[in-house]
N, C-alpha and C positions, 0 to 999 in steps of 0.2 A: 480778408485782412489778416486773420490769425495764421494762415499758411505762409504769409509773406514775412512774418517776424519770428524771432527766436522764441520758442515756447517757454512759458514760465517754469522755473525749476521749483520743485517741491519746497514749500516753506519760504519762498522768496516773495517779498512785496515789490511794488513798482520801483522803489529806491534801490533795492538789492539787484533787481534785474537791469536797471539802468547802469549801475556800476559794473555788473557782470558783462554786459554787452560792450561797454567802453573798454574794459580790460581786454576782451577778445580782440576788439578793433586795434588797440594799442599794440598787442602782440603780433597780429597778422600784418600790420603796417610798419613793423620795425624796420629800421634802416641800418646800413653798415657803410663804412668807408671803403672805397676802392681807388686804385691808382690807374689813371689813364694817361696816354701820351698825347700832348697837345703842343703843336709848334716845336717839336723835337725836345720837349721836356716833359717830365712826369708831373702830374697834378692830381691831388686827392679830391675826390668828389663823394657825395653821399648817394647811395642807391638803395632800392628796396632789398630787404634781407631775404624775403620769401616771394615766390611766384604764386599769387593767389588769384583765383578766378574773380572776374568783375562781379559776377552774380552773387558770390558770397559776401563781398564787401558791400554791395547794394543792400542785401538783406540785413546785414548788421546795421547799416546806417538807418534803414527804416525802423529797425527795432529800437535803436537809440532814441529816435524822434518819437516813437510811439510811447515808450515808457517815460520819456521826459515830459510829454504832454500830460500823462496820467499823474505825474507827481509835481505838476506846475505849482501847486500851492506850497510846496516845500522847497522851492528854489532858493538859492543862496542870495541873501540881501546883505549888503554891507551896512554896518552901524554908522551913525553919523560921524563918530570920531575916527572910524576907519576911512571914510570918504575924505575927511580932512587930511589925514596922514598920507593917503594915496596921492592927493593933489600936491601936497608939499613935498613928498618923497620923489615924485616925478620931476618936480622942478629942481630938486637938489641933485639927483642922479644925472640929469641932463646937463647940469652946470659943471659938476665935478667928476663925473664918471663913476661915483659910488655914493651910497647913502647907508647910514647905520641906524636901524630901527631898534631902539632900546625900550622895548615894550615888555611890561611885566607879564608873568605867566597868566594864561587864560584870556588875554586881551585880544587874541586873534592875529598874531604875528604872521602866520603862514598865509592866510587869506589876504591880509594887507599887502604882503610882498608880491603875491600873485596879481593883485589888483594894480600895483605899480607896473608890473610886467605888461599887463593889458594895454597900458598907456604908451608903452615903448615900442609896440608893434614888432616884437622879435619873431624870428622863425623858429628858434630853438633855444631853450634855457636848460641849465643844469641846477638841480637842487641838491645840495650836500647836507646830510643830516646824520642822525644816529639810527642804527638799524631798526630799533624797536618801533620807530614812528613812521617808517617809510609808507606803510599802508594808509595811515591817516592822511599823510600829505598827498598821496596819489588820489585819495577820495576827494579831497578839497579841489584838486586840479580838475578832476572829471566833472564835478558838480558845477564848476565855473564855465565849463564848455568853451575853453579858450581856443583861439585859432592857432596858437603856437604849440610846438611839440615840447614836452618836458621829460627829461631823464632825472630820476631820483636815485641817489647812490649814498651809501654810508662812507664816512671818512676812511674806514679801514680798507675799503675797496677801491680807493682812488686809482690805484695802480692798474686796475682792470679796464679803465676807460679806453675805448677804442679810437676816439678822436677828440679833438679840442674845438670843434666848430660850434661854439655857443655865442649867442649875443648877450646873454645875461647869466651870471652865476649867483645863486643865492646860497649864502653860508649860514646855516642854522647853528644855534648855540656857538656863535663865533668865538666866545671867550675861551673855548677849548684849544684855540690856536695861540693862546697868549703866554706860553711858557717862556721863561727868561732865566739867565741872560743869553743862553744859546737857543736858537730856534728849534722847535721840535721837527721831527721828520714830516709830520702832518703839515706844519706851516710851510716847510720847503716845497712840498707837493702842491699846495695851493698857490704858492708864489709862481711856480713853473706853469701851472694851469692858467693863471690869469695872464701871464706874459705871453703864452702861446696862443690863447684864444682872443686876446685883446678885448675881452668882454667887459661890460659894465657889471658892477658888483653890488649886491644888497647884503649887508651884514644883519643878522638877527640875534638878539640876546636879551633876556630879561635881566641879566646881571653882567654887563660888559666887563667890569673889572671887580670880580667878587672878592679877591684877596689883596690886590695891589693895583694901583694905577699903572704900574710898569707893565702890566699885562696888555696894554693897548698896542705897544709897538709892533709885536709880531703878528697881531691880528691883521694889521694893514701892511704887512711885510711885502706882499706882492704887488701893491698898487703903484703904478708909475707916478700917480698924482697924489700919493699919500702926503699929508701935511708934515710927515717926518721923513720924507724921501731924501732930504739932503744929508741925513745921517746914514752912512753905509753899513753901520752895525749898531747893535743895541748898546755896546760899550760907549760909542761916540754919542749916541742919543742920551745915555745916562749922565754924561758930564753936564748936560744942560737941564735935564728933566728929573733927575733922581737925587735924593739925599743919600749918598753912598756912605754906608757905615761898615764897621768891622764886627765879625762875630766868630766865635771859636767853634770849630768842628773837628773832633778827634785830635784835640791839642794843637790844631793849626788855625791861624787867623786868616779868614778869607773875607772878601768883599760881600756885603749884603746889599742887594739892589731892590729890596722890596718896598722901600719908602719912596714911591713915586710922588712927584709934586702935583698939587692941584692944577697947575697950569697945563697939564696933559689934557685934562677934561676941558679946560678953557679953550685950548686950541681946537678941540674936536667939536665945539658948539655949532659951527656952520654945517657940519656934515651929519649931525646926530639928531634924531627925533625921538624924544622920550615920552613915555606914557605909563602912568601908574594905574593900578587897579582902581584906586579911588577916583582918579580923573576919568576913567572909563565907566564909572557908575557902579562899581562893585561895592556891595555892602555886606559881604560875607563875613560871618563871625566864625573863628576857628577856636573850638574849645578843646583843651588838652587835658587828659586824665592819666595819671601815673598809676599803674597797677603793680603793686609790690607783692612778690611771692616769696615764700621761705627759700633759703638757700639749701639745696640738697647736700647731704653730708659728704658725698664723694667730691663735690665741688669745693666745699669748705676746706676739707682736709688737703686737697691738692694745692689750693691757693696758699694755705699756711706753710706747707712744705717748700713751696716755691719762694715765698717771701724770706724764709729762714735760710735755705741752702742755695737758692738761685739755680738749682738743678734738681730734676727728678729723673732717676734712672729706672726704666722699666726693663722687662725681660728682653725686649727687642728694640724699643725706641727710647729716645731721650728728649726731655723737655728742658731746654737751656735758656736761662734768662740772666746772662752774665753782664748785661748792661741795663741801665734804667729804661732805655727805649724798648728793649726786648722784654723786660719784665712787665712794662705797661701793656705791650701788645699781647703777651701770653695771658695776663689776668683778664684783659678785655675779651679774649676768645673764650676762656674757661668759664667766665660768668654767664655766658649764653650757651654753655654746654658743649663746646667743641675745642679742639686744640690742633695746632700744626707742630709736628715734631721737628727736631733738628735735621732729620734726614730729608725733609720735604714732604713726607707723608702726613696725612691728617686723619682725624676720626671724630665721630660723634661720641661725646661722653655721657650726655644726658638729654632726654627729649621732653623734659618737664614743661618748658615754655611752649612747645608745639602742642602738647596735650592740653595745656591750659587754654590756649587760643581756640582749639577745636571745640572744647566744652563750652566756653563762655560765649562764643559767637556762632553757635549752632543756628542754622537757618538764616544767617545774615550774609550779605555779599560784602566781602572785605578785601582790601589790598594789604598784603603783608610785606613790609620792607625788612630785608635781612642784610647783614654786613658781610659775613664770610661764607664761602661756598659750602662748607660743611653744615652750616645752618639750614641751607636749602635741603641738604640730604636729611637732616633731622625732621624737617617739615614733610618730606616725602615718605619718611617712615611712619608718620602719623596720618597724613591725608592720602587718599587714593588718587589715582590719575583722573578719575571722574570728578573728584571734589576740588582739585587744585590744578592750576595751569601756570605757566610762566609766559604765555603768549597773550598779548592784549586783545587780539582779534578773537581768540577763543573765549576769553572772559566776556567780551562785549556781545558776541553772536550766539553763544550757547548758554545752557543752564548752569555752567560751571560757577560755583559760588565764591571761589577763592583764587586770587592771583598773587604769586610771589615774585617780588622784584628786588634786585640788588640795589641798595640805596644810591650808590654813585651813578650807576647806569640808568636807574629809573627815576632819578630826581628831576630830569629835564625832558620836556617834550611829550611826556606821557600824561594822558587824561584819565583819571579814575572817577569820572563824573557818575558812573553807574554803580559805584560802591557805596555801601551804607556807612562804612567806617574805614579808616586807615589804622593799621596796627603795626607797631614797630617791635620786631623780634629782638633787635639790637639797635645801637645808636652809633653813628659815625663821629669821628673826632672833628670833622669839618663843620663849621658854622654854616657854610654854603649849603651843605647837604641838609642840614636841619631846616633852614628857611625855605628851600626850594621843594623838598620832598613833601613837606606837610601841606603844601598848597595844591597837591595833585587832584583833589576833588573839586576845587573851586571853579565855578562858572558864574557868569553874570546873573543868572536866574536862580542861583542856589544861595540861600541866605544863611545857612548854618552847616558847618562841618564839625565832625568830632573825630579826634585823633587819640589813640591809646598808645602808651609807652609801657612795655613790659620789662620791669627791672627786678633784679634779685635784692632781697634784703641785705644791706651792707655790701652791695656790689658796686663796681666802679661806674656803672651806668648813671647813677644819681649825680656823681660829680661831673661827668661829661656833659650831662643835660644842663647843669647850672652854667657851665661855661658857654656852650653853643647858643643857649637862649639869650645870652648877653652879646651875641654876635662875635664871640671869640673862639678860635680853634682851641681844642684841648691839646695841650703840649706836655712834654716831659716835665717842665717846671711845675705845671699844675699837678701832675701825677706825684711828684716828689713830696708835695705838701699834703696830698690826700692819702698817701700810702698807709700811714699809721691808722687811719680811721677804717680801713678795709678789713673785714673779718674781725 
């Protein structure tokens, strides 16, 4: 028997070997589009990408079955609420051609969407997501052992798709398509993809409209049967669904379309299935603790000079803060020990925060959220490559104790269930970033999470925290009021 299966790799359990064999199978059985001539016309078909001996495929299939039997006790089982949503979602998507799963983080959106696909009997589906979570999504797909083929791609790589022959398209973190009043390039690509494939669509998001109800229009932009399809553009949609206001930008008055009306969500009711963590049975408590450390003298002096003169001239670089927005941004950077110069170059000014984290959380598994790229460089100056990674798979599968994630890119789709704590090197101006990123450790079976915020004494971070905790973005108006209390 053992000669007929793929031998176990060192350190791999049955689950690891099962996924390993499935990955090999998925690679060796990859397909590609090709054009053939039929009835005097060209037609595109899908053919095998590689010529693989039948014996190799049979051996892999036997290996998959062998390791799957060994791990039978760990097979995927849907929770009751997932089964209910799968049944309802199947009904909705069959009726309207799409369904929107508005399920809060950690409630199992991915598995639920794949469960709906199982009921649709597709031959090929496309899962569009963010790059950092592709491996996790593929693992869920392999564990379900579905009969359909699935391609997983990140939004930034949509232009690399070789064909559009999909029965179902799943759009993860769909709210990222919601820019307005003009559609983003990403939304245009998805529109073209939906129209070309004629696929059914599953939208996934824990926060469908995190900043404005107006974000819903371009998420459904490509759907022929969108409830807003009668409106050819966002501007026409806005006349009926947005309280259009005026705001001043650089001395010019422009239309503000951010006040979308409640009736946007009312119209979406037949197509949307919502689930909160509380409804899913989560009882997780998140405790937050602010760690305040003294402000280094070089940071204090720099902020004082910038507040007074709005410019700091060095030997080779210049820090310019000639507008309230730039002053807010520069002080935000400097408080965490980094700065971006007027030239576009940037540098680490101080590694005190990184040193404090390494000392306080020694021997703990932690996820660190940083804001600016130089903050990651500061962490790299303090933590070795063996101590810290930026890859979730390395953090999960090795003894690496620390993972560093950028707040905005890491706030969605990432699970830090194996971390003891989350530590914030800095804080984002966005309330969405606050509420989503702090939930990264949450699972249904985890009753307690602890989150640490690392702020400088008299730094801007305290004021930002007060705003975002009240579900308000930190803006220049906040900053102007807070400026006097800094330093």
